[in-house]
C-alpha positions, 0 to 999 in steps of 0.5 A: 492498501495499494496492489500492483498487478503483473507477474514474472513468467517461470517455466511452470506458469502458463504464459499470458499477456500479464505474466510474460515479460518482453525482454526489450522492456526488461533491458530498457528498465535495466538501462533506465535504472542504471541511468538513474543511479549514474545521474544520482552519483554524478549529482552527489559528486557535484555537490562536493565541488566548490566554486560551481559557477566556474566548474572546469570538470570535463569527461576524460578519455577514460570515461570515469564517471567521477569526471562527469559534469552536471551539464554532461549528465543532466543532474539527478532529477533529469526531465524527459528532454534532459534524458534525451540530451544525455543519450544524444550528447554523451558518448560515455552514457551511450557506451555504458547504457547502450542504445534504446534507453527509452528513447524513440524517434527523438522522444521519450517513451512514456510508460503506460499506467492503468490505474484501477480503482473502485470509483473513477475520479469523476462524478457523472450526471445524466443530462439526456438519453445520450448526454452526460456532464462530468466533473473531475474529483480533486482527490489525493490519488488524482493529484498524486498521479498528475504529478508523475512524470513520464507516465501515460495514465488511464483510469479504470473504475465504476462511474458511480451511476447505474447505466442499464441501457446500451445508448447511455453506456456508449455515450458515457464511455465516449465522454469519459474517454476525453478525461482518460477514464474507462468505465466499468458498468456495475448493476445495482444488485452487484453494487449492493452485494459487492460494495455495500455488502462484502467491502463495507460489511466484512473487509472494512471492519476486518481491516480496522480491527472491528468485529464482523456484523451479526447475521441480522445485519445481513438481512438486506445483503443476504449472506456472507457467501452471496456477498463474496460471490458478488465481490468475485463477480465485480472483480472479474468485471473489472478484470474484463475491462482491464483485459480489453485495454491492456497492452504489453509493458503496461503497469496495472495498479490496483487500488484498495480492498475493493479489488483484492481479487483482481490480480488473480482474475488477471491471471485466470485464478483457480479459486479456493475459498479459504485462501483465495484473497491472500493468494490473489494479492500475491499474484501482484509483483509489488504490494504496497501499504501505507505503513510498515505495520500494515506490511508486516501484518500482511506478511504475517498473515501469508506465513501463518495462513498460507504457510509461505515464507516471509522474507525482508523483501516480501513473501516467497511462494515456490521461488516467486517473490512478491515484494511487500513494502511501505509507501506512505501517501502524502497530499498535494501540499502546494494546492493548499498553500496556493489556496491560502493566497486566493482573495476569497480564502483570505476574506474567509480567514478574516471573517473567522478570525473576527468571529473567534477573536479572543478565543483559541480555536481547536478543530476536528475534521472527520467522517462521522464514522465509528473508527474516527473517535469523535465521542472520545474527542468530545469527552476529552474536551469536556474533561479539559474544561472541567479541570481548566475552568480558566479556559472555558470562555477562551477556547472553542472546538469546531467539529466538522463531522461529514455524514456517511452510511446514514442508512446503517443503524450503527451509524445512526446510533453514533450520530445520536450519541455525538449530538447528545454529548455535544448538547450536554457539554454546550448546556453545561459550559455554554452561555447565552452568547457563546458555546464551547463546541460548534458541531457541523453534520456536513462537509465544507468546500475546499476553500472554506476548509483551507481557511478553517485550517489556517485559523486553527490553533490546535488540531485534534485527530483522535482516530481509534484506528485509521489507515493514514488520515490525511487531515493531519497533513492538510492542517500542517500544510495550511499552518505556515503562518500560525504554526499550530499544534497537532494532537494525533492518535497513535493509532492513525497511520500518519503517526508514523510520519508526523509523530515526532512533531505532533503530540501523540495520544491514546484516544481511549485514554480520555485523561491523556487527551485532556492533558495534551489539550492543556499542553498544546494550548499552553505550549511556548512559541519556540516549541510550537515552531520547532514541532511545526517545522519538523512536520511541515518539512515532511508534508511538503517533501513527501507529497502525493506526487512523490508517493506515486512516482516512487511506487511506479519506480519501485515497481519497475525495479521489482520487474528488473530484479525479478528477471535477474533472479530468474536468470540466477535460478540454477538449471534443472538437473539433467536426470539422464546424465546424472544417472549415467555418471552415477552408474559409472562412479565407484564412490558415491555420497548421497545426502538425503533430507527427511522431513517432506523428502522421505516422509509420508504426506500429512493430511491437514484437512484444510486446517490453518497451520496444518496438523502439528501433532501428525507432523511431529509423528514423522514416518518413513514413506513405505514405498521408499523402504525398498529403494533405500535398502538397496542403496544402503546395501551397495558397497559403493554408496554411502547414505546420510540422512540429515534432519532437524528432528530429534535423534529418537525419531531418526532411530525409530525410522532408520535403525535397521538401515546401513547408513549415517544419521545426522539429527537436530541439523547435525548436532548429533551424528552417528553411524547406524545406531546412536 
């Protein structure tokens, strides 16, 4: 889950540097957005013009955008330099967009982006008292942001090491600054309670639809409450560092469930235990998820637990809208394609091809985790071998299982279970010279993994529940030559993106997975080609860079739209003027609501969803009976109570008053009594 921090200021909110909006920035974003729309319109118009080598279109004196040429506007995907040229060379663009469209002193102004994640994209090793060596991690998020144009990104996070001394902290901070990284220093106790405790023991199982651990599992991490307290303290420590480096106009992009409390920490949140995580996330302007399902579940949680209104755009709370949308992440597909051209990788491909000559290669690459469905995958492969004896010496399953959380009993048990199943199947179907399953309890380096992807005929992804699963993307990116088949769990987020080209399976249904293996191995070449072409097009166009660029762009649009909504909010009723006009009038009509307007407050005692029985027993507030009687007895005033409640409810509460009643939202309408 990805969170973008920042809020728009309203009259009833304290102004601080995170929720105040510079009018100059909003105006700039508005102009940039209009420039982007105009450029796209021009690009579409250009595509409809034939003979592009001899184009004669020019800007006429009317300034009609239909007459803009690609040379005049720079095309749909203009670079920073091209944007400058647009504004410098095109008086029409200046006329439409005005001055100051993100250009300062002839240079494009880059938007500052503070990327906040639990871990920095570097590995730090201490070489001495004030000496550190750093190695950049080549993760998906790093690759994504490297490809984003016009953004000045800095990273804030934990360096993964405990640095208790001031000398070491200063030296590491200085070394990281050269990598555009800013460290958050967490001590071992905080990491133990916050990361190993609350994040991995509670949030991770919940977000993957697993049961919470039993109390005996918490012996080393004490209790739920202590873990949650550590989670809040850690998030506040991140917030303190962000606060030190934040400048007005910055975008703060908070990543993953480790930092769900951070947006509210940045807004000086007044915590309430039962709802604080949801409300903290809602402090962001834009909340992004990998799939539509996850976004829908979040909106549902906000409506059911907090009682807020869900809209097609997101969640609304007292006029403030938090946008909720799906942003499926991709990979840096070019990195994988470039790797396949390296001599070392080609040599490794030749070795693997020779090693498994005459056999189809099936591949699984997973963390050794309970949600990855490794036992289910291996059992399905066993069933396939049982039912298809002709394939027993013609296919091999290579399973890469990267160990994780090796100190947790459940993971140790899973490891033993997988080893037992693999040993049994190899003993049953193997020979002295070959075994059907090659299982590795370790990771592979990037080049070895690319070579393995390239020689694979069928990739098996059988996650029982997975946020996205980019192994499927990596496999597709490396299959330009072989065009292998992807068998993909319907419970992986990637199924919503690659489902059309993959064979979707329910990993719990062993028979279905076994049948899909048979289908994949026997699939005709033309069908393989068609399926691969569909997935390859998606993987190579919906890249990690495109994901990050879209997210930042959508956030900027969200800021603009929030400002426009604020401008459209009706002004407050001038009460003194209204009273004066009321007293001067001779014929008045007052239309009053009933529920939550004239009723007594219902005490919910903290219950989720409120007390529905009490809410059905609606009663007129005693303090309003006198004023209501006065209004109804005034010959110049007509009072109407409009409600969605049943007519018997209105009759019980207003039968004695001289007024009109509209029950069930106007379905029944009567004067005084029914």
